[in-house]
C-alpha positions as CSV (number, residue, x, y, z in Angstrom):
1,M,0.0,0.0,0.0
2,H,2.8,2.4,0.9
3,K,4.6,1.6,-2.4
4,I,1.4,2.4,-4.4
5,F,1.0,5.7,-2.5
6,T,4.7,6.6,-3.2
7,K,4.3,5.8,-6.9
8,R,1.2,8.0,-7.1
9,K,3.0,10.8,-5.3
10,I,6.0,10.6,-7.7
11,F,3.6,10.6,-10.7
12,F,1.7,13.6,-9.3
13,V,5.0,15.5,-8.8
14,F,6.1,14.6,-12.3
15,I,2.9,15.8,-13.9
16,S,3.1,19.0,-11.9
17,V,6.6,19.7,-13.1
18,I,5.6,19.2,-16.7
19,L,2.7,21.6,-16.3
20,I,4.7,24.3,-14.6
21,S,7.5,23.9,-17.2
22,A,5.0,24.3,-20.0
23,H,3.6,27.4,-18.4
24,L,7.0,28.9,-17.9
25,C,7.9,28.2,-21.6
26,A,4.7,29.8,-22.8
27,L,4.9,33.3,-24.3
28,S,2.7,36.2,-23.3
29,L,1.5,38.4,-26.1
30,D,3.8,41.2,-25.1
31,K,6.8,38.9,-24.9
32,A,5.9,37.4,-28.3
33,I,5.8,40.9,-29.8
34,S,9.1,41.9,-28.3
35,T,10.7,38.7,-29.6
36,A,9.4,39.3,-33.1
37,V,10.7,42.9,-33.0
38,Q,14.1,41.6,-32.1
39,N,14.3,38.6,-34.5
40,N,11.9,39.0,-37.4
41,K,14.0,39.1,-40.6
42,S,11.8,41.5,-42.5
43,F,11.7,44.0,-39.7
44,I,15.4,43.8,-39.1
45,A,15.9,44.5,-42.9
46,Q,13.7,47.6,-42.4
47,K,16.0,48.7,-39.5
48,Y,19.0,48.4,-41.8
49,T,17.2,50.4,-44.5
50,Y,16.7,53.2,-41.9
51,Q,20.4,53.1,-41.0
52,Q,21.2,53.3,-44.8
53,Y,19.2,56.6,-45.0
54,K,20.9,58.0,-41.9
55,W,24.3,57.5,-43.5
56,N,23.0,58.9,-46.8
57,E,22.1,62.1,-44.9
58,K,25.6,62.3,-43.5
59,N,27.0,61.8,-46.9
60,A,25.0,64.7,-48.2
61,I,26.7,67.0,-45.6
62,T,30.1,66.1,-47.1
63,N,29.2,67.8,-50.3
64,F,29.6,71.1,-48.6
65,L,33.1,70.3,-47.5
66,P,36.3,70.7,-49.6
67,K,37.7,67.7,-51.5
68,I,41.4,67.2,-51.2
69,N,43.2,64.8,-53.6
70,L,46.9,63.9,-54.0
71,N,47.6,63.0,-57.6
72,A,50.6,61.2,-58.9
73,T,51.1,60.6,-62.7
74,A,53.9,58.8,-64.6
75,V,54.0,59.5,-68.4
76,R,56.4,57.6,-70.6
77,I,56.9,58.5,-74.3
78,D,58.2,56.4,-77.1
79,N,61.8,56.6,-78.4
80,D,61.0,58.4,-81.7
81,T,59.0,61.2,-80.0
82,Y,61.7,61.6,-77.3
83,E,64.5,61.9,-79.9
84,E,62.5,64.4,-82.0
85,A,61.7,66.5,-78.9
86,N,65.4,66.7,-77.9
87,A,66.8,67.0,-81.4
88,I,69.2,70.0,-81.6
89,M,68.5,72.8,-84.0
90,Q,70.8,75.7,-84.9
91,L,69.1,79.0,-84.3
92,P,70.9,81.9,-86.2
93,V,71.9,85.0,-84.2
94,F,71.0,88.5,-85.6
95,N,72.7,91.8,-84.7
96,A,70.8,95.0,-83.8
97,L,70.2,95.7,-87.4
98,G,68.7,92.3,-88.0
99,I,71.6,91.0,-90.0
100,P,72.8,87.4,-89.3
101,T,76.2,87.3,-87.5
102,S,77.0,83.8,-88.8
103,D,76.7,82.6,-85.2
104,Y,74.2,79.9,-84.2
105,V,72.6,79.0,-80.9
106,P,71.8,75.3,-80.3
107,I,68.2,74.7,-79.2
108,S,65.6,72.0,-78.9
109,A,61.9,71.6,-78.2
110,G,62.8,70.1,-74.8
111,M,65.0,73.1,-73.9
112,M,62.2,75.5,-74.7
113,T,59.7,73.7,-72.5
114,G,62.0,73.2,-69.5
115,G,63.0,69.6,-70.4
116,I,61.2,66.7,-72.0
117,Y,61.9,63.4,-70.4
118,K,61.4,59.9,-71.5
119,T,59.5,59.2,-68.3
120,T,58.0,62.2,-66.5
121,Y,56.8,62.0,-62.9
122,M,54.1,64.6,-61.8
123,T,52.7,65.0,-58.3
124,D,50.3,67.6,-57.1
125,L,47.8,68.4,-54.4
126,T,44.3,69.6,-55.5
127,I,41.7,71.2,-53.2
128,Q,38.2,71.8,-54.6
129,Q,35.6,73.9,-52.8
130,P,32.1,74.4,-54.1
131,I,30.8,78.0,-53.6
132,F,27.5,78.1,-55.4
133,N,25.8,75.4,-57.4
134,G,22.3,76.8,-57.9
135,G,21.2,75.5,-54.5
136,K,21.8,71.8,-55.4
137,L,23.8,71.0,-52.3
138,F,21.3,72.5,-49.9
139,L,18.4,70.9,-51.7
140,G,20.2,67.6,-51.9
141,H,20.8,67.7,-48.1
142,Q,17.2,68.6,-47.5
143,I,16.0,65.6,-49.6
144,A,18.4,63.3,-47.6
145,Q,17.0,64.7,-44.3
146,L,13.4,64.1,-45.4
147,S,14.2,60.7,-46.7
148,T,15.7,59.7,-43.3
149,Q,12.5,61.0,-41.6
150,Q,10.4,59.0,-44.0
151,A,12.5,55.8,-43.4
152,L,11.8,56.3,-39.7
153,Q,8.1,56.5,-40.2
154,N,8.2,53.5,-42.5
155,L,10.0,51.6,-39.7
156,A,7.3,52.6,-37.3
157,S,4.6,51.4,-39.7
158,S,6.4,48.1,-40.2
159,Q,6.5,47.7,-36.4
160,N,2.8,48.3,-36.2
161,D,2.1,45.8,-38.9
162,L,4.4,43.2,-37.2
163,E,2.7,43.7,-33.8
164,Y,-0.7,43.2,-35.4
165,N,0.4,40.1,-37.3
166,V,2.0,38.6,-34.2
167,A,-1.3,39.3,-32.2
168,D,-3.3,37.8,-35.1
169,S,-1.2,34.7,-35.2
170,Y,-1.1,34.5,-31.3
171,L,-4.9,34.7,-31.1
172,N,-5.5,32.3,-34.0
173,I,-3.4,29.7,-32.2
174,L,-5.4,30.1,-29.0
175,K,-8.6,30.1,-31.0
176,I,-7.8,26.8,-32.7
177,Q,-6.6,25.3,-29.4
178,D,-10.0,26.1,-27.9
179,M,-11.7,24.7,-31.0
180,I,-9.7,21.5,-30.5
181,N,-10.8,21.3,-26.9
182,I,-14.4,21.9,-27.8
183,A,-14.1,19.3,-30.6
184,K,-12.8,16.8,-28.1
185,K,-15.7,17.5,-25.8
186,S,-18.1,17.2,-28.7
187,L,-16.5,13.9,-29.7
188,A,-16.7,12.6,-26.1
189,S,-20.3,13.7,-25.8
190,S,-21.2,12.1,-29.2
191,Q,-19.5,8.8,-28.1
192,A,-21.4,8.9,-24.8
193,Q,-24.7,9.5,-26.6
194,L,-23.9,6.7,-29.1
195,K,-23.3,4.4,-26.2
196,K,-26.7,5.3,-24.7
197,V,-28.4,4.9,-28.1
198,Y,-26.8,1.4,-28.5
199,E,-28.3,0.5,-25.1
200,K,-31.7,1.9,-26.1
201,F,-31.6,0.1,-29.5
202,D,-30.9,-3.2,-27.7
203,V,-34.1,-2.9,-25.8
204,G,-36.0,-1.6,-28.8
205,V,-36.5,2.0,-27.6
206,V,-34.8,3.7,-30.6
207,K,-34.7,2.9,-34.3
208,K,-31.7,1.7,-36.3
209,S,-31.6,5.1,-38.1
210,D,-31.0,6.8,-34.7
211,V,-27.9,4.6,-34.2
212,L,-26.6,5.4,-37.7
213,Q,-27.0,9.1,-37.2
214,W,-24.9,9.1,-34.0
215,E,-22.3,6.8,-35.7
216,V,-22.0,9.3,-38.5
217,K,-21.7,12.2,-36.1
218,V,-19.0,10.5,-34.1
219,E,-17.0,9.9,-37.4
220,N,-17.6,13.5,-38.4
221,D,-16.4,14.8,-35.0
222,K,-13.2,12.7,-35.4
223,I,-12.5,14.1,-38.8
224,T,-13.2,17.7,-37.6
225,L,-10.7,17.1,-34.7
226,E,-8.1,15.8,-37.1
227,E,-8.5,18.8,-39.4
228,L,-8.1,21.2,-36.5
229,K,-4.9,19.5,-35.3
230,N,-3.5,19.8,-38.9
231,G,-4.5,23.5,-38.9
232,L,-2.7,24.0,-35.6
233,S,0.5,22.5,-37.1
234,V,0.3,25.0,-40.0
235,L,-0.2,27.9,-37.6
236,K,2.9,26.7,-35.6
237,T,5.0,26.9,-38.7
238,Y,3.8,30.5,-39.4
239,W,4.3,31.3,-35.7
240,F,8.0,30.1,-35.9
241,N,8.5,32.3,-39.0
242,I,7.0,35.5,-37.7
243,L,8.9,35.3,-34.5
244,G,12.1,35.0,-36.5
245,L,13.5,32.1,-34.4
246,V,16.4,30.0,-35.7
247,S,15.1,26.5,-34.8
248,L,11.7,25.0,-34.0
249,S,13.0,23.9,-30.6
250,E,13.1,27.6,-29.6
251,V,9.4,28.1,-30.3
252,A,7.3,28.6,-27.2
253,M,3.5,28.5,-27.7
254,P,1.2,31.3,-26.7
255,D,0.2,31.6,-23.1
256,R,-3.5,31.5,-22.2
257,I,-5.2,34.9,-22.0
258,D,-7.5,35.8,-19.2
259,L,-10.4,36.7,-21.4
260,A,-12.5,37.7,-18.4
261,S,-10.2,40.6,-17.8
262,Y,-11.7,42.3,-20.9
263,D,-15.3,42.1,-19.5
264,N,-15.4,45.6,-18.0
265,E,-14.1,47.2,-21.2
266,I,-16.6,45.1,-23.2
267,M,-19.5,46.2,-21.0
268,L,-18.6,49.8,-21.4
269,L,-18.5,49.5,-25.2
270,H,-21.7,47.5,-25.2
271,S,-23.6,50.2,-23.5
272,I,-21.8,53.2,-25.2
273,S,-24.2,56.0,-26.1
274,E,-24.3,57.7,-29.5
275,V,-22.8,60.9,-28.2
276,T,-19.9,59.1,-26.6
277,K,-19.4,57.0,-29.7
278,F,-19.2,60.2,-31.8
279,D,-16.8,61.8,-29.4
280,T,-14.6,58.7,-29.3
281,L,-14.6,58.5,-33.1
282,S,-13.6,62.2,-33.4
283,Y,-10.8,61.7,-30.9
284,V,-9.5,58.6,-32.7
285,L,-9.5,60.2,-36.1
286,S,-7.6,63.2,-34.7
287,V,-5.0,60.9,-33.3
288,V,-4.8,59.0,-36.6
289,K,-4.2,62.3,-38.5
290,A,-1.5,63.3,-36.1
291,E,0.2,60.0,-35.3
292,N,-0.3,57.5,-38.1
293,P,3.1,56.7,-39.6
294,D,1.8,55.9,-43.0
295,L,0.2,59.4,-43.3
296,K,3.4,60.9,-42.0
297,S,5.4,59.0,-44.6
298,L,3.2,60.1,-47.4
299,A,3.4,63.7,-46.2
300,L,7.2,63.5,-46.3
301,S,6.9,62.1,-49.8
302,E,5.1,65.2,-50.8
303,R,7.8,67.4,-49.3
304,I,10.5,65.3,-51.0
305,A,8.7,65.7,-54.4
306,K,8.4,69.5,-53.8
307,T,12.1,69.7,-53.0
308,A,13.0,67.6,-56.1
309,Q,10.9,70.1,-58.1
310,K,13.1,73.0,-56.8
311,L,16.2,70.9,-57.5
312,A,15.1,70.6,-61.1
313,V,14.8,74.4,-61.3
314,S,18.3,74.8,-59.9
315,N,19.7,73.1,-63.1
316,F,19.1,76.4,-64.9
317,L,21.2,78.4,-62.5
318,P,25.0,79.1,-62.8
319,S,27.6,77.5,-60.6
320,L,30.9,78.7,-59.1
321,N,33.7,76.5,-57.7
322,L,37.2,77.2,-56.5
323,Q,40.2,74.9,-57.1
324,Y,43.7,75.2,-55.7
325,T,46.5,73.1,-57.2
326,R,50.0,72.8,-55.7
327,T,52.5,71.0,-57.9
328,F,55.4,69.2,-56.1
329,D,57.2,67.3,-58.8
330,Q,57.4,67.4,-62.6
331,D,60.6,65.8,-63.9
332,D,62.2,62.5,-64.5
333,K,62.7,61.6,-60.8
334,L,60.0,60.7,-58.3
335,N,61.5,62.7,-55.4
336,F,59.1,65.6,-54.8
337,D,61.9,67.9,-55.6
338,G,61.2,68.9,-59.2
339,A,59.4,71.9,-60.6
340,K,57.2,73.5,-57.9
341,S,54.2,75.7,-58.7
342,W,50.7,76.5,-57.5
343,N,47.6,78.1,-59.0
344,I,44.0,79.0,-57.9
345,A,41.2,78.7,-60.4
346,A,37.6,80.0,-60.1
347,V,35.4,78.1,-62.4
348,F,32.1,79.8,-63.3
349,S,29.7,77.9,-65.4
350,V,26.3,78.9,-66.9
351,P,24.1,76.3,-68.5
352,I,23.1,77.5,-72.0
353,F,21.7,74.6,-73.9
354,H,21.7,70.9,-72.8
355,F,19.4,69.6,-75.6
356,G,16.3,69.8,-73.4
357,T,17.7,67.7,-70.5
358,N,16.9,70.4,-67.9
359,I,13.5,71.1,-69.2
360,T,12.4,67.5,-69.4
361,N,13.7,66.9,-65.8
362,L,11.6,69.9,-64.7
363,K,8.5,68.6,-66.4
364,K,9.0,65.2,-64.9
365,S,9.4,66.6,-61.4
366,N,6.2,68.7,-61.8
367,F,4.1,65.6,-62.7
368,E,5.8,63.6,-60.0
369,Y,4.8,66.2,-57.4
370,K,1.2,66.2,-58.6
371,S,1.1,62.4,-58.5
372,V,2.4,62.3,-54.9
373,Q,-0.2,64.9,-53.9
374,L,-3.1,62.8,-55.2
375,Q,-1.6,59.6,-53.7
376,L,-1.4,61.4,-50.3
377,E,-5.1,62.5,-50.5
378,D,-6.2,59.1,-51.6
379,A,-4.3,57.3,-48.9
380,R,-5.4,59.8,-46.2
381,E,-9.1,59.1,-47.1
382,K,-8.6,55.3,-47.1
383,I,-6.7,55.3,-43.8
384,L,-9.2,57.5,-42.1
385,M,-12.1,55.3,-43.4
386,A,-10.2,52.2,-42.1
387,A,-9.7,53.8,-38.7
388,E,-13.3,54.8,-38.5
389,N,-14.3,51.2,-39.4
390,S,-12.0,49.8,-36.7
391,V,-13.8,51.9,-34.1
392,Y,-17.2,50.6,-35.2
393,N,-15.8,47.1,-35.5
394,L,-14.4,47.2,-31.9
395,I,-17.9,48.2,-30.6
396,T,-19.5,45.5,-32.7
397,K,-17.1,42.8,-31.4
398,A,-17.9,43.9,-27.8
399,K,-21.6,43.5,-28.4
400,R,-21.0,40.1,-30.0
401,V,-19.3,38.9,-26.9
402,I,-22.3,39.9,-24.8
403,S,-24.6,38.2,-27.3
404,G,-22.4,35.1,-27.3
405,K,-22.5,34.9,-23.5
406,L,-26.3,34.9,-23.6
407,A,-26.5,32.4,-26.4
408,Y,-24.1,30.1,-24.6
409,E,-26.1,30.2,-21.3
410,N,-29.3,29.5,-23.2
411,A,-27.7,26.7,-25.2
412,K,-26.5,25.0,-22.0
413,E,-29.9,25.2,-20.4
414,N,-31.6,24.0,-23.6
415,Y,-29.2,21.0,-23.9
416,S,-29.8,20.1,-20.2
417,I,-33.6,20.1,-20.8
418,V,-33.4,18.2,-24.1
419,N,-31.0,15.6,-22.7
420,N,-33.3,14.9,-19.8
421,L,-36.3,14.6,-22.1
422,F,-34.4,12.3,-24.4
423,D,-33.6,10.0,-21.5
424,Q,-37.3,9.9,-20.8
425,G,-38.1,9.2,-24.5
426,M,-40.0,12.5,-24.9
427,V,-37.9,14.1,-27.7
428,T,-36.4,12.6,-30.9
429,N,-32.9,11.7,-31.6
430,T,-32.6,14.6,-34.1
431,E,-33.7,17.2,-31.4
432,L,-31.0,16.0,-29.1
433,M,-28.4,16.1,-31.8
434,D,-29.4,19.7,-32.7
435,A,-29.2,20.7,-29.0
436,E,-25.7,19.3,-28.8
437,I,-24.6,21.0,-31.9
438,M,-26.1,24.3,-30.7
439,L,-24.3,23.9,-27.3
440,F,-20.8,23.4,-28.7
441,G,-21.3,25.9,-31.5
442,S,-22.4,28.6,-29.1
443,E,-19.4,27.8,-26.8
444,L,-17.1,28.1,-29.8
445,N,-18.7,31.4,-30.9
446,L,-18.2,32.9,-27.5
447,Q,-14.5,32.0,-27.4
448,T,-14.1,33.3,-30.9
449,S,-15.9,36.6,-30.2
450,Y,-13.5,37.2,-27.3
451,Y,-10.4,36.7,-29.5
452,D,-12.0,38.8,-32.3
453,F,-12.5,41.6,-29.7
454,V,-8.8,41.5,-28.6
455,L,-7.6,41.5,-32.3
456,A,-9.9,44.5,-33.0
457,K,-8.1,46.4,-30.3
458,Y,-4.8,45.8,-32.0
459,T,-6.3,46.8,-35.4
460,L,-7.3,50.2,-33.9
461,E,-3.8,50.6,-32.3
462,K,-2.2,50.0,-35.7
463,Y,-3.9,53.1,-37.1
464,T,-3.4,55.3,-34.0
465,N,0.2,54.2,-33.5
466,K,-0.4,53.7,-29.8
């Protein structure tokens, strides 16, 4: 007896440890979202894109700074050219009256140019400083700044989408787990009813058709349960992917949600007045207009297009750049000790005719700006409509929970009554089957309505960026 008690105690402890471990490994919704934000590959790529734009903005600043280059060149000429350049010619000497004196001065092309070498080494330092380029540098930097801000808003929008998708996947897994549990209860109930029908058939109380109906229902319940389990396996794969985990062994399943914790909020929304609904809707739309990252991104696109339009105009303006060159070496030895010189050049350029390039670029930027304006207006209308719909949807989901509770309570009472009447032979087999289907269907609808309500909250948060 003592050994049996000890074995039972060990078994109980073992089961308890398993249950506690499973609970500790389960992910809360907030933890699942933070895990996805850290590991989701698509979102990490979006982060890198933002960093790319930040460095592009810094690169635009460097266009204002001088550019310094150290240049080294080695030029080697062929033998014939070298000999011709250094060939000695006799240049006659004239007196003051312009009469030849019969004297000659030896001279060559190399002597007149300071020396021509077979291999000439040239080294110089060049400093270039832009002074005015029609505003291109300022406008280019402004576009880079706006693009960085837009990338940040796109990152925020991607995070909102990711959080919503994680919540959707999380709740779908919980939903299908509940459906599996309800399907198991339905199967167990059908099997119990089939057993009762067998007993009644043996004593001639029910017909053979009643037995066949319950046998069919048991088989259908088995198939339904199998389909739900397969669906859960598919959802687990998607869950693994969206969390961005490396191996399936790292995947923790969603923790249970205390659905009753939403009851107070659901009751408030269920009894909301028309005035409060209007005020809530007005507030939500004002928040969406001010905080929605997609609207902010499109507004920045409009500013970028407007700046690009100004940039196209700047192509018609003149430019002025300074260049300083310091030559260190220009002879046949690479020793930085040859001919030394320096010069400063101011390069002033005015575009006269570029075969229509500047005009076509200006026309293109004008139409691009108009296109972005219309896209912004269209997107604003659609986002505001979607946000408005999400408010109404949240209220509807709350009312559906209340309705589902009432339906479930009625279905339980109805099933209890019909089941008792069936045992007494006062109702048909079909009526009992209908009552059972109604019971488990209403339980499933109640659970589903809770999850739909939670997901509706995340839908609204996606638009408000809260």
